[in-house]
N, C-alpha and C positions, 0 to 999 in steps of 0.2 A: 397372764395379764389381762389378757381380752376379755377374760371373763369376770375377773373383780371390778372391772371399770363400769362393768353396765350399772351395778347397785352401790359400788363404793367410790366412782368418780375417778376422772382419770389421775388426781392429785391425791386420792388416798383419804378428799375427807368429806366422803360420804355424802349422795344426792337429798337434799334437805326434805323431799315429799317422800322418803323412803326410810324405815324405822330401821335402818343398820349403822354402826360403828365404823367411828373413822378411824382410817388406818394409820393414816401420815404422821410419821412420828411416834407411831406406837413401839414398844420394846419389842426388838425381834423374838425373845424367850417368849414371850407372853403371847406372842402370835404364832408362833410353833407350837405352842402347847394348847391355844385353842383348837388350830386347824385339827392335831390328832384327838384332839377330844372329839371333833366331828367325826373323824373318821373313824374312830375308834366305837364309836356311838355314846359315848358318857355323856356327850353335849348333843342336845334337839332341839335348842329354842329359836332354830330356822323355821323362817315360814315357809312351806310348800316343799322343805327340805331341800331347798337351792345349794345349802354350804356342802352339807350330804354328799349330794351328786357331784361336786365340782371336786371336793380332796377325791372322793373314790376315784377318780382317773390320775389323782397326782401321786409321784412318790416321794419320799423324804427327803430326796433332794431336791426337787420343785418346790415342798412346804417350804423349806427352809429359804431357798433363792426366793421366792416371793416375801418370807418374812422380812427379811435382810432389806429386800428392795424398798416394801412398803417402811421400812425403819428410817430409810432416808428421803422420804417425801417431807415436801413443806406442804401444811394445809394451805388452801387461798380463802377457806370462809372465817370470817371472823367468829360467827356462832352459828351452830346448827341449830335450825327452827323447828 
């Protein structure tokens, strides 16, 4: 989770000054699919390969755990600018 918080924020609502998606309250299956696409190199739209480097260290169980954890987060920002 610590790696996620750096860019996506501790509540999963994304840091305003970065172009990263909000994870809070996201559908877990969508997040699992997205993380697997990064891991399998079907998705490569991450700057500096940040997501690919992170998911390379994650097991399938960890990917699912992060996705389900994120789905329960409540965003605190009203709007990402």
